[in-house]
N, C-alpha and C positions, 0 to 999 in steps of 0.2 A: 504493500499499500504506499510505501515511501514514493514510489515513482508516480503514483496517482496523485498525492498531495503536492509534489514538486511541479508536475505538469500543469495541474490546475492553478497553482499559485503563479506560475509563469504566464499562462495564457488566459486564465480565469474561465476558460470554456471547455477545452478539450480534455477529456478524462484520460485518454491514452491507457484505457483500463482493460486492456485485453486479459480476459480470464477473471477479472474481478466480479464478485458475486453481488449483484444489485437486485434488491426487491422493490418493485413499484406497486403500491396499493391504488386500486382505481385505474388500473391500466387499460380497461375497456372505455374509459372516458375520453374526451377530446384532448385535454392536456396530457393525460397519461399515455395516450397513443403517440403523440408527438415526442414525448421524452423517451419512451422505449425505443423509438426509432433512432434518435440521437444516440442513446446508449449502445445500441446494437451496432450502429455505424462505427462507433468508437471501440468496438471489441469486447464490450462487457458481457458477462453472462447474466442475462436478464431473466428474472422471474416476475410473474404478475399474479396478484390476488385481487379479485374483483367480483362483483355481481356479473351475471351474463350481460352480453351486450343488448341495449335496449331495442335495437332495430338492426336489420341487415345492412343498413347503409352507414352504420357508425364508422369512423375512421379506423378502428381496431380491425374491423372486417375487411375493409377496402385495402388496408396494407398487409393483409394475410398474417396477422400476428398470431393467430391461433396456432399456425404451423411453424412459426419462426421463433417463438419463445416459449418458456415453461410456464403454462397458464393454468391457474387454478381458480375455479368459481367458488366463491365463498363470501358470505355476508359477515363484515367485520363486527357485527353485534354478536356473533356466535363465538364466544370466547374459545371454546374447545376446538372448533374447526380451524379458527384462525391460528391458534397456537400450533396445531399440526402443520399447517401450510407454511408458517415462518420457519419452523424447525427443518422442514424439507428444503426450503430455499437456503437455509443457513447463510444469511446475508452478512456482508461487511457494511453495507449501507442500505438504508431504507428510505425511500422517498414516499411519504404518506400522503396520497392525494385523495383517496377514497373518501366520499362525503355525500350528503344530500346538499346540493349546491345551488338549489334554485329557490329564490325568494318567494315567488308566488305559490310553488308547491309547499313551502313551509307553512303557509296559512291553511292549506288543505290537510296537511299531515304534520302537525307540530310535534307530536310524540316520536314519530319516526325520525324526524330531523334532529331532535335532541339526542335520541339514543344513538343515532349513527355518528353524529358530529362530536359528541362528548365521550360517551361510553365506548364507541367504536375505536376512538383514538387511544383511550386508556388501554383498551385490549391490545392494540398494536404495541404500545409501550411494554405492557406486561409480557406479551409474547417475545419481545426482543430481550427483556431481562431474563427470561427462562433460558436463553441460549447460553448463559453463563460466561460470556466474554464481551469485550468492547464491541459496540455497535454505534454507528452514527445514524441518527434519525432526523430527517428533515420533514416536519410536520407542517403541511401547507394549510393555512387558514384563509384570510381574504382581507382586503382593504376595508371591509365593513365591519371590523371588530371594534373600531373606535366609536365612542359616544359622539355622535355627529351633532355639533352645535350650529351647523349652517354658517360657519364663519369663513373668512377668506383665507385663513392660514391652513398650510398643508400639515397633515397629521404626522407626528413623530412617534417613534417606538415607545417613548416614555409617556405618551398622552393617555388619558382616561379610556378605558374600554367600556363598551356598552352595546346596546342594540335594541332597535324598536321591534322589528319583525322577528319571528322565531328563528329564521336563518341567521341573521346577524347576531342575535343574542347567543344562539347556540355556539357560534364561532368564537364569540368573546368568551364564553364559558369554557370552551375548549382551550383558549389561551390560558385562562386561569388554572384549569386542570393540569395543563402541561407544566405550567410553573410550579405548581404544588408537587407534581410527581418528580420534577427535577430536583427540587430541594430535598425531597424525601428519600430519593432512591438512585439517582444518577451516580453520585460518588461511590457508592459501595458496589453498584452493578457494572459500571463501565459504560453504561448506555448514555450517550450524549445526544440530547434532543434540542433542536433550535426551530423555532416557528418562522415560517416565511409568509409574509402579507403582501399579495400582489394585487394590482389594479385590475380593471375590466380588460379582459383578454379576448382578442379577436384573432382569426386565422382560418384558413381553409380546413374544411372537414368537420366543423362543428355543426351538429344537427339537433342540438338540445332544444327542448320546448322553452318558450318565453325568454329567449334571448334575441337581442335586437338584430344582429346580422343573420343568423339562421332564419328568423321569422321573416326578414325582408327577402331573403332568397326564395323561401317557400312561397311567399305571396307573388313575387315577380315571375317565378316559373309558372304560375297559373294566369299570369296576365292581370293580377289584382293590383290595387293601389294600397300602398303600405299606409296604415294609420298609426301614427306615433302617439303614445300615451302621455309622455312628458318630454316634449321636444327641448325644453329649456334646461333639462337637468345636465349637469356637468360632470364628467367621469374622467379618470386617468386611463384612457384607452391605450393599449399596447398590443403589438403582435406577440403571439404565443411564444416565440423563441426568445423574447426578452426576459420574462420572468423564469423561464427554464434555464437560461444561462446563469441567472442569479442563484437558482437552486443548486446548480453544480458548483459554482463558486462558493456558495455557503457550506456545502459539504466538505469542501476541501479546507476551509477555514476551521470548521468545527473539529475536524480530525487533528488538525495542526495545533490549535489553540482553543481547546473546548471551554475554557473558563471566561472567555471574554465576549461572548455573544449569546444572547437569549432569544432575540427576534430581529427580524430585518425586513424593511420595506422594499419593494421592487415596483417601480412605476415609471412613467415617461418623464417625471419632473413637472414642475407646475407650468412649464412652457408647453408641455404636450397634452394638457387637459383640454377637452373639447366637449361641446354639448351634443346630446343625441341628434339634434337636427343637423349640426355640422357633419357628424359621422355619416348620417344617411345621405345627406346632399352630396357628400364627397364620393360616396359608393355609387349613388344613382348617377353622378355625372359620367360615369365610365360606360354607361349604356343608355341611349336616348329612350329606350322602351321602358326604363325603370321610373315609376311615378310614386309619389308619396305625399302626405298631407298630415297636418296636425289634428289628431283625433281627440275623443274625450278620454278623461282619466277614468280608471275603473274603481277609484275611491280608495285604493290601498295606499298606506303610508309609503312614500319613496322620497329619500333625501334628494334635495334639489342640487346640493353641491358636495363634492367629495374630491380631495386632493391628497396626494401622499408625499411626504419629504423623503428624499433618498439619499440624504447626506451620509447616513451610516454606511449604506452600500458603497458609495463613492470612496469614502475615507478608509473603511476597514477591508473591503474586499476589491477595491480597485475596480469596481463595476459601474458601467454607465450605460445608458440605452444607445443602441446602434442605429435603429431605424427612426426616420421622421414619421410624423403622423400620416402624411401623404404616402409614404413608402408602406407603412404598415397596412393601409387601406388597399393599396395596389396588390400587395403580396396576398392579402386575404382574398381579394377578387380572383386572383389567378387560381386559387384553390377551389373556388366554387365554380368556375366556368370550365375547368378541366373535367374531362369524363373520367369515371371511376377507374378505368384501366391505366390512366395516366397519372393518377394522383400520387402514387408512390414516387414517381419520378419527380413530381412537383416538390413533394416534401424533402426528398434527398437534395434536390438542387438548392432549395432554400436554406437548408441546414448548412450545406457546404459554403454557400455564399455568405451566410450570416457569420460563420466562424472565420472566414477569410477577411471580411470586413471588420470584425471585432479584433482581430490580431494585427491589423494594419496600423 
């Protein structure tokens, strides 16, 4: 693992981890599939634990990951099954992405959301502790863990946690649970866990419900007009490769200097924050047949403004965003207009170009 740490420290991106055992929970999800592809390109021995794919057109299936990595279907709320899966993988690094990650679904299924995001995360940590040796865990939460005061300042890792909706609150509770577990058990177990808080992610291959870009492309594919619920809401939009590069850098830092980092934000910086309307307008401008309008709100609470401070990532990890807002939109568009048989090539090319640009 020394080679892994030194390589990541030098480039902050490429694992050069041929043979390194890496477990990704939630690998059938959008971000998980992108991360697994990156890890496999870099030679890691990748294991995945996740619920079954939600539909045949998810990126996991399009990229053929079922046949390309060690895939175990498991609900992370099932402690016994998860423990067996983690023991089988015997990982050196765990990227914990499995979650109930949709705000609107959290209103429909609040208990499932809390159980998955809080108890499921603790099950992952306990399974790692059961290995009886050092393990690095990157537990991915969200930018929505902060108690949002609707102010103009970007949120820092030391700011107050909270959440209005069940999803946001469950992720804030997850942060508290991880902090408690770290204080209680990390030293004696050798399990080092750091949380990663990323902004709103876009990229080719996301087919999730109630996310703005997948919803837009579903509507446009039918010839419909997109209705925006909250066009003025501002978010830290970023291409999926941006936070993933941060997770890789964070894993290296955590192995090298585990006592100095508990949580880290990854976002585009304040200059990259954009409104929902600007995101959709920019995406629509790439095809004259794409139409949109401001529609009525559904009445659910949704924060108007959210921005992340990324000073800690800059200073401690030497991490900075690579893509501009316009490039992030263009790269996302390329993934959606590509036919399924060409998607693996799109993902591989974008990972390669991202690594090249980040290292230049």
